[in-house]
FIGU-159835 format. One record per atom (N, C-alpha, C, O): residue in one letter; x, y, z. Coordinates in steps of 0.02 Angstrom, whole numbers, plus 32768, in hexadecimal, padded with zeros to 4 digits. Each point is the difference from the previous one (the first is absolute). Layout:
AXYZ ...
# end
This chain:
X7ACA7F047FA9 X7FEF80447FEE X804180267FF0 X80307FFC8026 X7FD180287FA5 X803A80297FED X800A80388033 X7FD080178020 X806E7FFE7FE7 X80108037802E X802C80327FDC X802C7FEE7FD9 X7FC780528033 X802B80357FE8 X802D8015803A X7FE780138035 X805A7FE87FC1 X802F80108036 X8027803F7FED X801680077FC8 X7FF180268068 X8024803E7FF5 X80457FFC801F X80087FEA8039 X802B802B7FA2 X80447FFF801A X800480298041 X80257FEE802D X7FB680487FD6 X8002802C803B X7FE67FDC803F X800D80178038 X7FCE7FB27FC0 X7FE57FDB8039 X80287FC18010 X7FED7FDA802C X804A801A7FB0 X80287FC48009 X802480008044 X80118035801B X7FFA7F907FFF X80267FF8803D X804880147FF3 X801E7FEB7FCF X7FFE803E805E X804680157FFB X802B7FD18029 X7FF27FF3803A X80437FF37FA7 X802B7FD08020 X804280208014 X801A80297FDA X80017FC6805E X8041801B8016 X80387FD07FEE X801E7FE1802C X7FF1801A7F94 X80357FD37FE9 X804280267FF7 X7FFF803A7FEB X803A7FA68023 X804080237FFB X801280147FB9 X7FF97FD87FD1 X801F80658026 X801B80177FC1 X7FCF800F7FC9 X8014800A7FC6 X7FAB7FF78049 X7FCF800C7FCD X7FBE80168020 X7FF27FF1803A X7FE880327F9F X7FBC80128014 X7FD27FCE7FE0 X80027FF67FC3 X7FD47FE98065 X7FD57FCC7FE5 X7FB880088014 X7FF0800E8039 X7FE57FE97F95 X7FB88000800B X7FE57FBB7FEE X80197FE07FD2 X7FB4800A8054 X7FE27FBF7FF2 X7FB580097FF8 X7FDB7FFB8031 X800E80137F92 X7FB8800A7FF5 X7FD87FBF7FFF X7FC48001800B X805D7FC67FE6 X7FDD7FC07FFA X80247FCC802B X803C7FF77FFB X7F9D7FE88030 X801A7FC9802A X7FC67FDB801E X7FC6800F7FF2 X80497FC18038 X7FCC7FDB8023 X7FD7802C802E X7FC87FEE8012 X8053804B8002 X7FDC802E802C X7FBF801A7FE0 X7FD280148024 X802A7FEB7F99 X7FC280157FDF X7FDB7FC57FE2 X7FD180087FD9 X80457FBB803A X7FDF7FC47FE8 X801D7FE27FC1 X7FE37FD27FE4 X805680478006 X801F7FE77FC2 X802B7FC2800F X80177FF78038 X7FF27FE07F95 X802D7FC68005 X8045800F7FE3 X802C7FD58001 X7FDD80687FE5 X804180177FE6 X801180428022 X7FD6801F8021 X80697FF77FD6 X80168041801A X802180287FC9 X80217FE57FD4 X7FD6805C802F X8020802F7FD2 X801F8038802A X7FE0801B802E X805E7FF57FC3 X802380378021 X801B80307FCC X80127FED7FC9 X7FF18052804B X802080347FD8 X803C80178028 X7FF8801D8036 X80447FD77FB0 X803D80128024 X802380397FDB X80087FFE7FC3 X800D80348063 X802680377FE3 X804480028023 X80058004803D X80307FF87F9A X804480028019 X801E80427FEA X8008800C7FC4 X8009801D806C X801980437FF0 X804580007FE1 X80237FCD8000 X7FF0806D7FE6 X804380097FE4 X80327FFD8039 X7FF880238032 X803C7FB37FC9 X80317FFC8036 X80228044800D X801180257FD2 X7FF87FE9806D X8021803E8015 X80417FF08022 X80077FCA801E X802B80627FE0 X803F7FF48023 X7FF37FF2804A X7FD980248020 X80467FA87FFA X7FF87FEE8046 X7FC77FD0800E X7FF87FE98038 X7FDF80097F94 X7FCA7FCF800A X801D7FBC8011 X80337FEB7FE4 X7FAD7FF3804B X80157FBC8011 X7FDE7FCF7FD1 X7FC380047FF5 X80637FD07FEF X7FE47FCF7FD1 X7FD27FD08026 X800F7FEA8037 X7FB880067FAA X7FD37FD08020 X80127FBA7FEA X80227FF77FCD X7FC87FD98058 X800F7FBB7FF0 X7FC87FE07FD7 X7FCD801F7FF2 X803E7FA37FFA X7FCF7FDB7FD8 X7FC87FE4802C X80018005803D X7FCF7FDE7FA1 X7FCB7FDC8023 X7FF07FC17FD8 X80167FF97FC7 X7FC57FDA8058 X7FED7FC17FDE X7FB87FF18011 X7FE9800A8038 X7FF37FDD7F96 X7FBC7FE88009 X80057FB37FFF X80117FE37FCD X7FE27FFF806B X800F7FB98009 X7FD57FD17FD6 X801B7FD07FE3 X7FA4803B8019 X7FD47FCF7FE0 X7FDA801A7FC4 X7FD17FDF7FE8 X8041805B7FFF X7FDC801C7FC6 X802F802C7FD7 X802F801D801A X7FC27FE67FA5 X8028802A7FD4 X7FE780488002 X7FCB800F801A X805D801D7FC8 X7FEE80477FF9 X800880137FB7 X80327FF07FE1 X7F9C80338005 X8003801B7FBD X8001804C8005 X7FD3801E801E X806080017FC6 X800A80488007 X7FFC80217FBB X80237FEB7FD1 X7FB280478029 X7FFB80297FC3 X801D8044800F X7FEB80218030 X80467FF57FA9 X80208041800B X7FD580367FDF X7FFA80037FC3 X7FE880288066 X7FD580357FE7 X8029803B7FE6 X7FF2801C7FCC X80427FF7805A X802B80397FEB X80437FFC8022 X80087FE08034 X802980427FAE X80448001801C X802C7FCA7FE4 X7FEE7FDB7FD2 X804E8022804B X80327FCE7FEB X80207FE4803F X800680228033 X800E7FA07FC8 X80207FE0803A X80207FBF7FEF X80077FEE7FC5 X800E7FEF806F X801D7FBD7FF9 X7FE37FD48036 X80008012803B X7FE77FB57FB0 X7FEB7FCF8032 X803A7FD2800B X80197FE07FD2 X7FFD801C806C X80357FD38013 X7FE07FC38020 X7FDA80068030 X80367FC07FB5 X7FE47FC18018 X80387FCE8007 X8038800A7FE7 X7FB97FBF803A X80337FCC8007 X80157FE57FBC X80387FE87FF8 X7F9C801D7FD6 X80107FE67FBD X802380337FD4 X80147FEF7FC8 X7FF5804F804F X802280337FD7 X7FE380458009 X7FD4800B8029 X804680247FAF X7FE980458001 X7FDB800E7FBE X80177FED7FCB X7FAF8033803B X7FD5800C7FC6 X7FF0804A7FFB X7FDB801A8029 X8041800A7FA4 X7FED80467FF7 X7FB880057FE9 X7FEA7FD97FD5 X7FF180578047 X7FB980077FEF X7FEE80497FF1 X8021802E8018 X7FAC7FDA7FBF X7FE680437FEF X7FB57FFA7FF7 X7FE47FC87FFF X7FFB80707FFA X7FB780027FF8 X7FEA7FCE7FCA X801C7FFF7FC9 X7FB17FD98047 X7FE57FD07FD2 X801C7FBA8008 X7FE47FD07FE5 X805380298041 X801D7FBD800B X7FD87FDA8035 X7FDF801E802B X80257FA07FD1 X7FDF7FD58030 X80347FCF801C X80267FE27FDA X7FDB80188068 X802C7FD18021 X7FD67FC98021 X7FCB800F801C X804B7FB47FE1 X7FDF7FCA8022 X80337FE0802F X80337FE57FEA X7FC0801F8057 X802E7FE78032 X7FE17FC1801F X7FCA8003801D X80597FC37FDD X7FE37FC3801C X80018000804C X802780248020 X7FAD7FB57FFD X7FFE7FF88049 X80457FE98018 X80207FD67FE1 X7FF580468057 X803F7FEA801F X803E80237FE7 X80377FF1801A X7FC4803C7FB6 X803C80227FE7 X80078046801F X7FD3802A7FF8 X80647FE1802B X800D8043801D X800780327FC8 X801E7FF17FCC X7FC5804B803E X800480337FCC X7FF38045801E X7FE480078037 X8031802C7FA5 X7FF180468011 X800880297FC0 X80287FF07FD5 X7FB180448026 X8004802C7FC6 X801B80438017 X7FE9801D8031 X80497FFB7FAA X8021803F8010 X7FF280337FC9 X7FFC7FEF7FC5 X7FFD8050804F X7FF780367FD0 X804580157FE6 X802C80108027 X7FDE7FEF7F97 X803F80157FE2 X7FF7803E7FD4 X802E80157FDE X7F9780088024 X7FF0803A7FD6 X7FFF80418027 X801680038039 X7FCE80307FA7 X7FFC8042801F X7FB88015800D X7FF1803B8009 X7FE17F947FF9 X7FBA800C8013 X7FE97FC38029 X80217FCC7FFD X7FA9803A8028 X7FE97FC78027 X7FF27FC37FD3 X7FE880067FC8 X80287FC08053 X7FF27FC17FDF X7FBE7FE6801E X7FFC7FF5803C X7FD180037F9A X7FBE7FEC8018 X7FEF7FBB7FE4 X80037FF47FC4 X7FEC7FDE806A X7FF47FBA7FEF X7FB97FEC8014 X7FE880138035 X7FF87FC67FA1 X7FC07FE28011 X800E7FB5800B X80157FDD7FD1 X7FE0800C806C X80147FBC8014 X7FC37FD5800D X7FD380138026 X802B7FB27FBB X7FC87FD18006 X80177FC18025 X80377FE77FF3 X7F9F80008039 X800F7FC58028 X7FC37FD18001 X7FC88018800A X80427FA77FEB X7FC77FD18001 X7FEF7FE88047 X7FF87FC4800C X8004806B8022 X7FEF7FF18046 X7FDB803B801E X800D80397FED X7FC67FBB8041 X7FDD80388020 X802980228037 X7FEE80378016 X804A7FA98000 X8029801B8037 X804A7FFC7FEF X801F7FCC800B X7FFC80697FD9 X804680027FEC X802E8001803E X80337FDD8001 X7FBB80498031 X802B800C803A X80137FC08024 X803A7FF78012 X7F967FDD7FFA X800F7FC48028 X802F7FD07FDB X801F7FD68021 X7FE5802E7F9D X802B7FD37FDA X804080207FE7 X80227FE67FD4 X7FF080558049 X803A80267FE8 X8031800D8039 X7FEC800E8038 X80547FEC7FB8 X803580108030 X802D80357FE1 X80157FFA7FC7 X7FFA803B8060 X802E80357FEB X80457FF0801E X80057FE88038 X803080267FA1 X80447FF48016 X802880417FFF X7FEF802E7FDC X80467FD5804D X802B803C8002 X802D80037FC3 X801180367FE9 X80037F907FFC X802C7FFE7FC5 X7FFA7FBB7FDF X7FE17FD2801C X803D80287FA8 X7FFF7FBF7FDD X80297FCF8025 X80067FC77FEB 
# end
């Protein structure tokens, strides 16, 4: 049965350095997960967040708005609205806001439970 999901009803995640909503996951019976991540404009004195890795699944990121750089073990990738990033399983990565407005990302995962397969790190 199809479901209409409202962003206002999405699960709020307490992830470092970003505001994250998870409207789609195994918690609603899905076999995939979708997250909306917002990375604010860096402010003086902000502590840099570290990367994370998804051990057994890839991540596909669509940039909805803003500008940034995804830093990964394979290199640095400048991104802007409309760009798509594909991060393979097992590659440490993090996306940083390099613009003057929030960087908003729509993140897709081929797993119902992103949290159990993800590790956050303090630095590269």
